[in-house]
FIVONU-833190 format. One record per residue (C-alpha): x, y, z. Coordinates in Angstrom, 3 decimals. Each point is the difference from the previous one (the first is absolute). Layout:
BEGIN
        xx        yy        zz
         X         Y         Z
...
END
This chain:
BEGIN
        xx        yy        zz
    94.606    66.330   151.589
    -3.316     1.127    -1.516
    -2.129     2.294     2.148
    -3.823     0.035     0.219
    -2.169     2.832     1.389
    -3.180    -1.263     1.646
    -2.780     2.456     0.958
    -2.968    -1.323     2.004
    -3.117     1.841     1.250
    -3.377    -0.898     1.492
    -0.119    -2.285     3.028
     3.793     0.098    -0.091
     2.069     3.014    -1.011
     3.682     0.175    -0.759
     2.762     0.716    -2.517
     2.801    -2.527    -0.238
     3.237    -0.255    -2.039
     0.955    -3.681    -0.311
     3.276    -1.202    -1.531
     0.293    -3.501    -1.508
     2.731    -1.912     1.814
     2.261    -2.728    -1.373
    -2.616    -2.618     0.773
    -2.573     1.812    -2.150
    -2.006     1.122     3.014
    -1.315     3.312     1.291
    -0.822     0.806     3.637
    -3.046     2.230     0.603
    -0.988     1.177     3.504
    -3.277    -1.555     1.248
    -0.010    -2.291    -3.069
     3.113    -2.072     0.512
     2.373    -1.482    -2.575
    -1.282    -0.361    -3.568
     1.787    -2.104    -2.669
     0.070     1.755    -3.408
     2.894    -1.826    -1.626
    -0.319    -0.278    -3.828
    -3.426     1.601    -0.123
    -1.094     2.645    -2.452
    -1.209     3.353     1.223
    -3.631    -1.058    -0.477
     0.584    -3.232     1.918
     1.716     1.888     2.833
    -3.015     2.288     0.353
    -2.352    -2.973     0.337
     2.306    -1.736     2.533
     0.054     3.120     2.180
    -3.803     0.357    -0.198
    -0.506    -3.577     1.253
     2.480     0.568     2.829
    -1.869     3.138     1.200
    -3.350    -1.779    -0.287
     1.181    -2.658     2.479
    -0.047     2.615     2.773
    -2.273     2.870    -1.086
    -3.238     0.757    -1.805
    -1.424     3.153    -1.601
     3.277     1.352    -1.339
     1.429     1.491    -3.167
     3.645    -0.125    -1.048
     2.458     0.969    -2.729
     3.347    -1.495    -0.932
     2.545     1.910    -2.058
     3.611    -0.568    -0.886
     2.623     1.843     1.951
     3.642    -0.330    -0.912
     0.880    -2.838    -2.379
     3.230    -1.850     0.417
     2.421    -0.105    -2.926
     1.117    -3.202    -1.609
     2.893    -0.644    -2.343
    -0.552    -1.687    -3.366
     2.266    -0.687    -2.964
    -0.743     0.745    -3.664
     2.061    -2.008    -2.473
    -0.130    -1.014    -3.618
    -1.488     2.030    -2.829
    -1.274     3.003     1.980
     0.559     3.660    -0.725
     1.914     0.651     3.233
     1.137    -3.236     1.692
     1.193     0.169     3.608
    -1.056    -0.012     3.654
    -3.149     1.888     0.987
    -1.566     0.984     3.324
    -3.771    -0.333    -0.296
    -2.798    -0.011     2.578
    -1.332    -3.215     1.417
    -3.218     0.180    -2.049
     1.825     0.034    -3.337
    -0.687    -2.593    -2.679
     1.997    -1.238    -2.978
    -1.760     2.521    -2.269
     0.643     3.039     2.210
     3.634    -1.004     0.527
     0.492    -0.414    -3.749
    -1.431     3.481    -0.467
     2.620     1.362     2.420
     2.698    -1.532    -2.239
    -1.482     1.526    -3.190
    -1.644    -3.234    -1.129
     1.420    -2.693    -2.273
     2.416     1.102    -2.728
    -0.898    -0.451    -3.675
     1.876    -3.260     0.102
    -1.848    -1.196     3.120
    -3.025    -2.272     0.204
    -3.416     0.955     1.344
    -1.298    -3.574     0.058
     2.609    -1.896     2.005
     1.046     2.211     2.937
     1.344    -2.098     2.882
    -0.167     0.702     3.756
     2.869    -1.694     1.914
    -0.024    -0.360     3.787
     2.842    -1.608     1.950
     1.420    -1.435    -3.223
    -3.234    -1.628    -1.091
    -2.455     1.116    -2.651
    -3.222     0.912     1.764
    -2.091     0.829    -3.076
     0.120     1.013    -3.669
    -2.164     2.972    -1.004
    -1.535     0.783    -3.399
    -0.864     3.720    -0.052
    -1.919    -0.109    -3.305
    -3.205    -0.551     1.997
     0.652     3.220     1.898
     1.069     2.169    -2.967
    -2.671    -1.274    -2.393
    -2.898    -0.606     2.434
     0.952     1.745     3.265
     0.094    -3.310     1.925
     2.374     0.253     3.031
    -0.901    -3.336     1.492
     3.365    -1.527    -0.904
     1.963     2.812     1.682
     1.826    -1.141     3.175
     0.893     1.904     3.163
     3.733     0.226     0.687
     2.052    -0.898     3.068
     3.385     1.328     1.042
     2.823    -1.620    -1.956
    -2.155    -1.015    -3.002
     1.568     0.048    -3.467
    -1.935     0.917    -3.129
     1.599    -1.503    -3.106
    -1.055     1.194    -3.486
     1.235    -2.431    -2.704
     0.593     0.881    -3.639
    -3.168     0.384    -2.049
    -1.255    -3.193    -1.576
    -1.304    -0.639    -3.534
    -1.971     2.905    -1.459
    -2.452     0.675    -2.790
    -0.946     3.336    -1.584
    -3.609     0.878    -0.815
    -0.607     2.914    -2.402
    -2.680     1.412    -2.228
    -3.712     0.110     0.685
    -0.006    -1.052     3.644
    -0.870     2.122     3.015
     3.360    -0.207     1.755
     2.844    -0.685    -2.454
     3.175    -0.884     1.898
     2.649    -2.663     0.667
    -1.186    -2.762     2.325
     1.904    -2.659     1.928
    -0.966    -3.631    -0.660
    -0.876    -2.450     2.744
    -1.379    -3.541     0.090
    -0.456    -0.495    -3.752
    -1.812     3.219    -0.931
    -2.299    -0.328    -3.023
    -0.966     2.548    -2.641
    -3.400     0.475     1.651
     1.594     0.657     3.388
     2.479     2.478    -1.535
    -2.868     1.938    -1.582
    -1.763     0.004     3.399
     3.147     1.420     1.618
    -0.060     2.769    -2.658
    -3.544     0.937     1.078
    -1.712    -1.781    -2.859
    -0.690     1.103    -3.550
    -1.444     3.351    -0.998
    -2.925     0.191    -2.470
     2.231     0.886    -2.940
     2.059    -3.215     0.362
    -0.049    -2.207    -3.108
    -0.560    -3.536     1.349
     0.777    -1.787    -3.251
     3.661     1.019     0.122
     1.885    -0.073     3.276
     3.678    -0.306    -0.803
     2.627    -1.643     2.205
     3.677     0.567    -0.777
     2.064    -2.840     1.457
     3.743    -0.602     0.213
     0.931    -3.568    -0.873
     3.206    -1.761     0.981
     1.893     3.275     0.349
     0.104     0.135    -3.794
    -3.046     1.583    -1.588
    -3.220     1.827     0.829
    -3.173    -1.601    -1.289
    -3.475     1.490    -0.292
    -3.224    -1.708     1.040
    -3.300     1.437    -1.281
    -2.821    -1.135     2.274
    -3.774     0.317    -0.360
    -1.593     0.437     3.423
    -3.415     1.022    -1.289
    -2.778    -2.391    -0.913
     1.954    -2.593    -1.951
     0.280    -3.604     1.133
     3.650     0.529     0.925
    -0.676     3.034     2.203
    -0.064    -2.014     3.275
     3.178    -1.883    -0.859
     1.729     3.222    -0.987
    -0.946     1.676     3.268
     1.510    -2.979     1.838
     3.344     0.438    -1.740
     2.796    -0.316     2.562
     2.220     3.049    -0.125
     3.773    -0.066     0.002
     2.649     2.374     1.257
     0.374     3.118    -2.146
    -3.250    -0.516    -1.953
    -1.469     3.212    -1.406
    -3.785     0.157    -0.370
    -1.447     2.582    -2.364
    -3.741     0.528    -0.286
    -0.822     1.714    -3.295
    -2.796     2.595    -0.385
    -3.128    -0.544    -2.003
    -0.178     1.404    -3.504
    -1.184     3.536    -0.754
    -3.662     0.641     0.523
    -2.240    -0.595    -2.981
    -3.414     1.134    -1.086
     0.716     3.710     0.072
     0.735     3.005    -2.199
     2.095     3.008     0.978
    -0.880     3.691    -0.320
     2.903     2.465    -0.159
     0.801     3.614    -0.774
    -2.158     3.086     0.478
    -2.831    -1.582     2.000
    -1.516     0.341     3.469
     0.623    -3.573     1.186
     2.848    -1.737    -1.838
     0.567    -3.664     0.743
    -1.372    -3.487    -0.656
    -3.695    -0.684    -0.651
    -1.929    -3.264    -0.173
    -0.585    -1.165    -3.560
    -3.627    -0.981    -0.275
    -1.458    -1.858    -3.014
    -0.745     2.314    -2.932
     1.811     2.955     1.665
     0.845     2.828    -2.399
     2.166     3.096     0.217
    -2.831     2.293     1.104
    -0.926    -2.442     2.781
     3.442     0.527     1.518
    -0.344     3.795     0.067
    -3.556     1.245     0.355
    -1.364    -2.110     2.913
     2.989     0.919     2.157
     0.002     3.776    -0.768
     3.592    -0.301    -1.172
     0.118     3.062    -2.253
     1.977     3.001     1.218
    -0.589     3.583    -1.164
     1.745     0.878    -3.251
     0.532    -3.596    -1.106
     0.987    -0.409    -3.643
    -3.124    -1.314    -1.794
     1.527    -0.805    -3.370
     2.252    -2.850     1.000
     0.400    -2.961     2.373
     2.324    -2.974    -0.203
    -0.687    -3.663     0.674
     3.133    -2.099     0.494
    -0.673    -3.734    -0.171
     2.004    -3.195    -0.214
    -0.562    -1.488    -3.447
     0.203    -3.797    -0.385
     1.698    -2.267    -0.859
     3.259     1.621     1.193
    -1.803     2.459     2.284
     1.930     3.011    -1.181
    -1.472     3.379     1.015
    -2.234     1.618    -2.605
    -1.278     3.581     0.131
    -3.431     0.932    -1.315
    -0.872     3.703    -0.143
    -3.651     1.004     0.109
    -2.061     3.183     0.127
    -0.972     0.281     3.666
    -3.017     2.219    -0.592
    -1.433    -2.425    -2.530
     0.732    -2.900     2.314
    -1.912     1.683     2.836
    -2.877     0.671    -2.420
    -0.200    -3.747    -0.700
     1.554    -0.176    -3.473
     0.908    -3.732    -0.307
     3.031     0.781    -2.174
     1.557     1.905     2.902
    -1.781    -1.399     3.072
     2.141    -3.133    -0.074
    -0.846    -3.263     1.729
     2.631    -0.353     2.725
     2.172    -3.059     0.560
     1.875    -1.336     2.992
     3.106     2.028     0.882
    -0.960     2.907    -2.313
     1.506     3.337     1.024
    -2.162     3.031    -0.788
     1.794     3.352     0.022
    -1.632     3.461    -0.039
     1.692     3.365    -0.501
    -0.489     3.649     0.952
    -0.282     2.900    -2.401
     3.272     1.343     1.367
     1.745    -3.214    -1.051
    -1.489    -0.210    -3.472
    -0.600     3.595    -1.097
     2.061     3.150    -0.292
    -1.849     2.141     2.495
    -1.337     3.278    -1.432
     1.983     2.948     1.319
    -0.037     3.782     0.017
     2.724     2.436     1.016
     0.082     3.324     1.814
     2.903     2.411     0.309
     0.690     3.548     1.073
    -1.322     1.727     3.116
    -1.468    -3.029     1.818
     1.285    -1.577     3.193
     0.702    -3.447    -1.475
     0.536     0.190    -3.749
     0.247    -3.331    -1.764
    -1.880    -2.743    -1.804
    -3.239    -1.387     1.435
    -2.502    -2.670    -0.916
    -2.971     1.135    -2.075
    -3.247    -1.061     1.629
    -3.429    -0.166    -1.582
    -1.514     3.490    -0.474
     3.110     1.646     1.471
     0.050     3.798    -0.525
     2.500     2.830     0.370
    -1.166     0.692     3.552
     0.476    -3.675     0.941
     3.550     0.010    -1.394
     0.952     3.170     1.906
    -1.279    -1.554     3.232
     1.918    -3.217    -0.699
     3.180     2.058    -0.492
    -0.369     1.520     3.471
    -1.717     3.222    -1.093
     1.502     3.213    -1.334
     2.983     1.952     1.248
    -0.490     3.575     1.156
     1.823     1.112    -3.132
    -2.528    -1.661    -2.343
    -1.461     2.252    -2.723
    -3.739    -0.642     0.183
    -1.147     1.921    -3.050
     1.387    -2.447    -2.509
     1.359    -3.566    -0.209
     0.881    -2.171    -2.960
    -1.022    -3.560    -0.897
     2.059    -1.771    -2.653
    -1.750    -2.976    -1.575
     1.696    -2.705    -2.073
    -2.162    -1.746    -2.586
     1.485    -2.980    -1.916
    -0.840     0.298    -3.703
     1.349    -3.038    -1.813
     3.758     0.383    -0.325
    -0.052     3.451     1.557
    -1.175     1.660     3.217
    -2.101     3.133    -0.150
     0.454     2.565     2.765
    -2.774     2.245     1.262
     0.239     2.785     2.571
    -2.911     1.300     2.028
     0.190     3.151     2.116
    -2.284     0.056     3.037
    -0.811     2.367     2.845
     1.460    -1.927     2.933
    -2.074     1.876     2.588
    -3.232    -0.950    -1.769
     1.246    -3.576    -0.409
     0.516    -0.257     3.758
    -3.535     1.311     0.488
    -1.259    -2.910    -2.128
    -1.259     2.008    -2.991
    -0.193    -2.640    -2.800
     1.308     2.316    -2.756
     3.348     0.164     1.818
    -0.043    -3.058     2.287
     0.574    -2.254    -3.011
    -0.211    -3.790     0.082
     3.527    -1.321    -0.463
     1.133    -2.530    -2.587
     2.894    -2.470    -0.029
     3.453     1.687     0.039
    -1.385     3.535     0.490
     2.531     2.409     1.506
    -1.163     2.875     2.214
     2.438     2.880     0.421
    -0.716     2.483     2.817
     1.816     3.276    -0.538
     1.603     2.037     2.771
    -0.809     3.655     0.570
     2.564     2.135    -1.897
     2.685     1.463     2.269
    -1.327    -1.993     2.923
     2.808    -0.350     2.493
     0.350    -2.484     2.739
     1.879     1.055     3.143
     3.123     1.831    -1.179
     2.229     1.189     2.845
     3.234     1.913     0.462
     2.194     0.432     3.083
     1.201     3.296     1.408
     2.800    -0.642     2.491
     2.039     2.320     2.145
    -0.309     3.696     0.602
    -3.661     0.796    -0.700
    -2.646     0.737     2.588
    -1.957    -3.194    -0.665
     2.190    -2.730    -1.525
    -1.642    -3.235    -1.132
    -1.671    -1.803    -2.916
    -2.461     2.040    -2.051
    -2.604    -1.217    -2.469
     0.196     1.989    -3.213
    -2.266     0.687    -2.919
     1.136    -0.726    -3.508
     2.103     2.900    -1.258
     0.542     1.498     3.460
     3.316     1.834     0.298
     2.703     0.261     2.633
    -0.876     3.492     1.232
    -3.576    -1.099     0.710
     1.080    -2.909     2.205
     2.602     2.135     1.811
    -2.725     2.508     0.767
    -2.222    -2.827     1.353
     2.929    -1.108     2.161
    -0.011     3.425     1.680
     2.986     1.417    -1.870
     3.673    -0.066     0.996
     1.131    -0.005     3.614
     2.471     2.598     1.285
     2.884    -2.505    -0.256
    -0.740    -1.095    -3.578
     3.014     0.069    -2.321
    -1.486     0.318    -3.483
     3.294    -0.392    -1.867
     0.378    -3.509     1.473
    -3.410    -1.285    -1.072
     0.150    -3.666    -1.103
    -2.744    -1.038    -2.450
    -0.346    -3.651    -1.096
    -2.340    -1.682    -2.468
    -0.676    -3.707    -0.316
    -0.095     0.023    -3.800
     3.434     1.663    -0.087
     1.350    -2.607     2.395
    -1.126    -2.731    -2.384
     1.530     1.842    -2.955
     3.305     0.538     1.812
     0.089    -3.636     1.032
    -0.644    -1.042    -3.597
     2.797     2.209    -1.322
     2.408    -1.234     2.674
    -0.824    -3.629    -0.787
     0.516     0.681    -3.701
     3.417     1.531     0.677
     0.937    -2.960     2.218
    -1.012    -2.402    -2.788
     2.103     1.898    -2.545
     3.040    -0.055     2.284
    -0.412    -3.700     0.721
    -0.156    -0.648    -3.742
     3.250     1.923    -0.451
     1.578    -1.969     2.851
    -0.980    -3.224    -1.763
     1.459     1.276    -3.295
     3.328     1.022     1.554
     0.212    -3.274     1.950
    -0.536    -1.939    -3.245
     2.778     1.961    -1.710
     2.400    -0.675     2.867
    -0.859    -3.687    -0.067
     0.648    -0.168    -3.766
     3.598     1.183     0.544
     0.117     1.956    -3.280
     1.285     3.320     1.467
     3.463     1.376     0.609
     1.478     0.466     3.454
    -0.854     3.717     0.161
    -3.549    -0.608    -1.225
    -0.466    -2.761     2.575
     1.042     2.357     2.809
    -2.335     2.685    -1.304
    -2.916    -2.421    -0.344
     0.517    -1.359     3.512
    -0.009     3.545     1.380
    -3.191     0.818    -1.916
    -1.570    -3.257     1.161
     0.759     0.771     3.644
    -1.372     3.531    -0.350
    -3.207    -1.203    -1.606
    -0.498    -2.604     2.737
     0.394     2.736     2.616
    -2.495     2.125    -1.926
    -2.573    -2.808    -0.005
     0.366    -0.487     3.755
    -0.401     3.740     0.630
    -3.042     0.210    -2.252
    -1.650    -2.857     1.904
     0.566     1.822     3.287
    -1.026     3.501    -1.044
    -3.296     1.057     1.681
    -3.010     0.528    -2.274
    -1.922     2.989     1.377
    -2.307     1.120    -2.796
     0.940     3.612     0.859
    -1.192     2.888    -2.136
     1.670     3.411     0.462
    -2.383     2.751     0.961
     0.611     3.489     1.402
    -2.489     0.860     2.687
    -1.037     3.608     0.532
    -2.467     1.840     2.176
    -3.508    -1.343    -0.606
    -1.256     3.165    -1.686
     2.942    -0.181    -2.435
     0.038    -3.814    -0.426
    -3.513    -0.023    -1.460
     1.204     1.945    -3.049
     3.377    -1.656    -0.661
     0.929    -3.165    -1.964
     0.925    -1.872     3.200
    -3.678    -0.136     0.956
    -0.189    -3.493    -1.484
    -3.132    -2.069    -0.488
     0.029    -2.751     2.623
    -0.326    -3.723    -0.641
    -0.960    -2.865     2.297
     2.851    -0.931     2.337
     1.966     3.267    -0.269
     1.930     0.989     3.138
     1.324     3.449     0.936
     2.448     0.273     2.884
     0.784     3.492     1.288
     2.976    -0.130     2.422
     1.199     2.412     2.619
     2.882     2.259    -0.956
     3.116    -2.217     0.382
     2.211     3.126     0.351
     2.953    -1.952    -1.432
     1.969    -0.225    -3.247
     1.782    -3.258    -0.901
     3.214    -0.509    -1.979
     0.696    -3.525    -1.318
     2.568    -1.635    -2.233
     3.663     0.768    -0.599
     0.570     2.669     2.642
     2.233    -0.151     3.056
    -2.857    -0.219     2.490
    -3.409    -1.091    -1.402
    -2.424     1.319     2.581
    -3.244     1.891     0.633
     0.396     3.577     1.264
    -2.271     2.564     1.560
    -1.678     2.168    -2.596
     1.418     3.538    -0.244
    -2.452     2.288    -1.797
     1.277     1.525    -3.214
     3.081    -2.225    -0.265
     1.077    -1.654    -3.240
     1.421    -3.209    -1.421
     3.509     1.317     0.417
    -0.603     0.815     3.662
    -1.107    -3.526     0.896
     2.720    -1.666    -2.114
     2.553     2.130     1.815
    -1.431    -1.147     3.367
     0.667    -3.692    -0.846
     3.529     0.640    -1.266
    -0.900     0.328    -3.664
     0.162    -2.684    -2.715
     2.657    -2.708     0.246
     2.618    -0.512    -2.707
    -1.982    -2.863    -1.516
    -3.227     2.051    -0.166
    -1.582     0.717    -3.388
    -0.490     3.725     0.657
    -1.636     0.566    -3.355
    -2.819    -2.384     0.896
    -0.999     1.387     3.409
    -3.751     0.416     0.400
    -2.596     0.982     2.587
    -3.125    -1.993     0.855
    -2.587     2.405     1.372
    -2.293    -0.966     2.878
    -2.937    -0.170    -2.432
     1.838    -2.585    -2.129
     1.094     2.310    -2.842
     3.660    -0.024    -1.109
     2.342     2.884    -0.871
     3.395    -0.964    -1.461
     3.183     1.916    -0.644
    -0.494    -0.504    -3.696
    -3.297     1.920     0.244
     1.638     3.064     1.540
     0.508     3.088    -2.113
     3.159     1.875    -0.977
     1.269     3.366     1.080
     1.041     1.396     3.336
    -1.821    -0.250     3.310
     1.199     1.215     3.413
     0.824    -2.800     2.521
    -0.711     1.673     3.351
     1.571    -2.858     1.932
     3.445     0.307    -1.536
    -0.324     3.703    -0.856
     0.747    -0.477    -3.714
    -1.570    -0.090    -3.417
    -0.584    -3.499    -1.417
    -0.107    -0.821    -3.681
    -2.602    -2.736     0.483
    -3.244     0.799     1.768
    -0.536    -3.637     1.213
     2.107     0.588     3.131
    -1.985     3.136     0.801
    -3.342    -1.808    -0.270
    -1.973     0.518     3.180
    -1.037    -3.142     1.890
    -3.038    -0.595     2.181
    -0.876    -2.382     2.843
    -0.109    -3.646    -1.109
     2.239     0.555    -3.071
     2.813    -2.500    -0.684
     3.295     0.603    -1.858
     1.260    -3.105    -1.834
     3.661    -0.173    -1.061
     0.639    -3.007    -2.297
     3.276    -1.881    -0.329
     2.376     0.631    -2.917
     0.516    -2.947    -2.327
     3.026    -0.380    -2.290
    -0.932     0.564    -3.607
     1.722    -2.527    -2.229
    -1.321    -1.186    -3.321
    -0.546    -3.583     0.993
    -1.441     0.973     3.409
    -2.606     2.486    -1.222
    -2.813    -2.475     0.608
     1.339    -0.748     3.500
     0.022     3.732     0.750
    -3.624     0.332    -1.075
    -1.078    -2.972     2.119
     2.024     1.180     2.988
    -1.584     3.433    -0.223
    -3.444    -1.592     0.001
     0.934    -2.118     3.002
     1.252     2.995     1.906
    -3.047     2.068    -0.765
    -2.293    -2.863     1.054
     1.831    -0.282     3.313
    -0.158     3.736     0.666
    -3.596     0.236    -1.159
    -1.041    -2.794     2.359
     1.764     1.779     2.838
    -1.876     3.234    -0.776
    -3.358    -1.818    -0.041
     0.710    -1.602     3.348
     0.969     3.369     1.488
    -3.283     1.687    -1.007
END
C-alpha cells in the first residue's frame, strides 16, 4: 500500500508513481518489477539505483515517499492511553508509544514487549535511547502488532550531589557504580567518604549503609554493591570551604577572601581598595570562632589605627574570621541644620563640611517670591554643660546669597535659618462676581480691596441687575456656621441620650413618661433637620449704586474665596407656611404684607399670627414683633390698621413666612420651643432654595 515517487533524468527521463503490491513489489515502466519487501527507505533507494543501472548509464534519480499505508497496532498494559491506534507503515515501537502518551508512571521503560501473531518478537530497553540517544534497539512495526508495557520493575532513587538525581529502574543486578553512572556521575562537590544507602529489610525496618567510595581499600567493593528494590542512595556534599576570611558591611567588595600566612586586617582592606567614601574610621569588628567550643567572639578595633599598622588593632587574621566595617551614617548621628519660612522646601538637612547660608538656601530649593531679602535670622544652639545656650545672628540675606562672608556665615551643627516673608505679601487671592454685571468672573484682589472696587472692575451692574436680591457668601462664615450647627447637633444628641436614659430607668410617672417621649421625638426630628439644613456662609449686604456703595457700610473689605451673586429681578413674592395656598405670586409694586396674605386666603386657624415674619431678598428679616404701634392706612382693604406690619411694603424676592401655632401647656413648653425651631428651619431652607 505504500507509494514511491521516482524521478529520473539524464539518458533516461521520467516521473513514476509506484505502489507496493501485496507481494512487496513495485512495477516501473522501462525498469520492470522490483522487489522491495521489508527494506528500509535507504535500502529501497539502492535497489532502485541498481535496477536502473542494468539498462541505462549517465543518469540521475531521486526517490521520495508518496502516500504511506496505515497499519493498526494495539497498545496495552501500563500506558497513558491504551487502545487501538492507526499509524503509518514506517512507525516504530517508540513512535507508537509516543502516540499513546508514553508509559504511565507505573509502567516500565526497560522491559517493553513487542508481540506479533501471539508471539513475543523482542523486548526493548529504552534507557539506552533516553540516556544516550541510542535508537538501535527500536523496531519497525507491522499491522496487527501489540505493544505491551508491563508494570515497572525494582527501582532505586539517587539523590544529592549527582548530575541527574532521579528514580531509576533496576535491571540485571545493577550495582552502586552503575546507578551512579545512570545518574550522570558525581559532581565535584560530592563527598566520596560518605555515600549513604537506605535499604528496606524484610518488610520490617529501614537500615542505613554508609559507604566510602573514595580512596580507601573498600572503595572498589563498595562500588560493586548490588542494589535492591527501593534502595535510596544519597551522596552528601563536601564540607564548607576552608582557608578563607569573610569581609562584610560597608565595603566595595564584600565576600570571602583567601587567608594567606601572616595576613592581617589591613591586608584584607587596602590591597583590594575596599574602602567606600564616608566609612567610619573609629571602629571595625572581627568576629571569630574561639576554641575549644568555637563560640563566636567579637573583637572591636580602631580601624584607622589598624590601617596605619598599629599591631594592637591590626589583628592577625584566622580562618573563618568575619571582618565587618561600618559607614558614618550607621555609627554617627549625622550633623544637621534646619531652614524654615519663605523657602520652597523647608525642613531639616544634613550639614556638610564648610556649608554656608547660601548652600542651605540652595539645598532647600531656593527662596519663595515672598522672601524678605533684607534680613534673615540664624538661631544657634550651643551645649554648655547641663544647659544649652542660644545665640541669634541677624544677616542680610541678599548679601549672603551674593557670597559676602560677613553675611554668608559658615553653619554649625543644629543651626536654624529662618527666612522671613515680606509683610503684607499676598499670594493669589480671588473673589467671584456672578450674575448681572457686565463682566462676571473670578477677580484677583489686593489685600484690603473692597466690594465697590471689584464691582467697578467688573464693569458695573447690568440693566437687569436686582440689587435687593444680592447673595454674598464667605468661606470663613460657612465654616463658622457649620461649626455652630455641629455644636447644636451635639447638644441635642446629648439631650436625647439623657432623656433616653431617664426613660430606661423607669423612675417617672405616666404623665412625665408621655411628656419625655414627646420631647425625645421632637429633639430627634430637630437633629435630622439640622443635619439637612444647607450651610451657605451668607452675609447680608445691601447693594446700592456704585457711587453710593463706596461710602456706605456695605462696601465690605473682601477676603479670598468671597462670592457675590447678583440675580435678575424675580418679579415675584412668595408666601409659605400656614396659609390656605402657599405659592409665589407676581410682584405688584407698592403692595403690602396684608395684600399678599389676602391673595393666598390669609392665615389658617392653626397659624401663629403673632409670629409672622418677612425674609427680604437680601437675606434680612422683618418680623411682626418688630413692627410699631399706631394707625396706618391699609390701601388694599380700605381701612386703618392698628399694627403697621400688615401695611409693610414688599419688594421682588421677598418671602412671607407664617409659622404653625403650638399648644402652650406647662409640660409641653420645651416641645413648643423645639417645634418652633423645626418649623423655622424648614421654612428657612425653603426660602434659601427659592433664592
